[in-house]
N, C-alpha and C positions, 0 to 999 in steps of 0.2 A: 261439791264442792264449796269450803269455806272461802270466804269474803279474800283474805291473803294469798290463797293459793290462786285465786283466777289469774292464769295466762297473761306474761305481757306479749301484747301484740307483737310481728312480725318486725313490720318496719319502723316500730319504736324502738323495738329493745335495738336494733340494727344502729338506728339513728344516736341510740343511748350510748352505743359501745363507741360508734365512729367518735360521736364529740369527746370519750375520755384519749384517741389515740393523739390527738393536739398536745395535752397536757405530757403526756408517757416522751413524744418524740422529744418537745421540745428541755424536758426535764431531764434527758438520758443526754441531751444533747452538753445541756448543760453541766451536767455532771460529770460525765466523762469525757465528751467532746474539744479539741484543739483548742487553747485557751482563746485565737482570735474568734473563735463561736461564741465563748461563752457570754458577754454581755448582748449580741441576739440570740441566746437562747432565751435567756432570764426575760428579754420584752416581749418574745412570744409569750413564753408561759402567764407575765403578768397580765397581759392584751387578754390572751383565749380565759384567763380566769375573769376577767370584767366584763367579758363577751358573753360567757357561760353564768354567770350568774346575772346577769340583763338580760337574761331569754328566762331563768329561772323564776325572774319577778314578775314580768310579760307574762308565762304560763300563772301566776297565782293571780295574778289583775283580771286575766284573761277569764278565771274561775268564776270570780267574785262576779264579775260584769255579766255573767249567765244568769245571774240569780235576778228574778224579778224587782227587788231594790236591792242594788248593792251597800254593803256596810262602808262607809267612809273611811270607818280605821282600817278595814283591812284593803281599800285603795289606799290609802297613805301610805300602809306597811309594805305593801308592796313595791314599794318606788326604792327603801331602804336598801336591797340588793343591788342593782344598776350606781346609788347611788353611792353605796360603799366599795362598789368594785373602780367606779370609777375615780373618788377620793384615792383608794388606795394605788392605783396604777397610775396617777399625777405626783403621790406624796413622794416617787423617787425622786424629785427634788430636794427631802426632806429627812427623808430617813431610809436608813442603811435596806437592803436587798432581805435581811434577815427580818425584820420587821412589816416589810411588805409582803413578804410570805407568809410572815404567821400571819398576818392581817387576813389573808386570802384564807387558809384553814379557817380562820374562828367564821368568818362571814359564811362559808361553805357549811361548817357545821351548823350554826344560827339558823340559817336559812332550811338546812335537813332539819331538825328538831321542830321548825316550824311548820313543816309541811310534809312531815310523820304523826304529829302530835295532833294536828286540826286537819284531817283528812278532807278533804272536798275531792271531787273528781272518780274516777275510775277504783275500783278496788285493788288495783296492781298497780297503783301512782305512790307508794309508801315501795315499797321494793324496787320500783325504778328509780329513785332517787338514790336510794342509800345504794347504789349502784355507780350511779353517775360522781357522788358526794365521796365514795371509797377511792374512784381513781386518783379524781380530783386531789385529794388530803393523800395520796400514797406520795402521787408526783409532786405536790407541790413540797410535802415531809423531805423528803426525799433533797431538792432543793434547798429546804431548811440548810440540812446537814452541810450540802457541798459551799453555802454560802456563809458560815460558821466559823470554815477553813480556810478563806480565801482573804 
């Protein structure tokens, strides 16, 4: 079996798929729900995006902490996804939702690029990260389209 073909363990796969559900539900409510639900669904989508970016940064920092000599640069970089998520979440005071949602898409893609190019951890991790990023980006992308028409 090639390293990329290593199966994603079932608990991890289930958790990854469960991670995507709040993206899809909140984006679906934002896109297709009654207008009164739209602002709450958008807040849920933005908040879940920030939480997920914080988790992904924590995983990266945890992988680095397992090294005998953790690299300062990687530990520092692992703080960027949660900080980006936080700044995008509170940015609603200054930015239109289209910019917030688009910023989250960019943050997820940049984090994905880092996680899949600089592979640390199990061999299945790049495929797992691709699943989470694809789910997040699809949900956020549909919400961007909706926000552009509001």
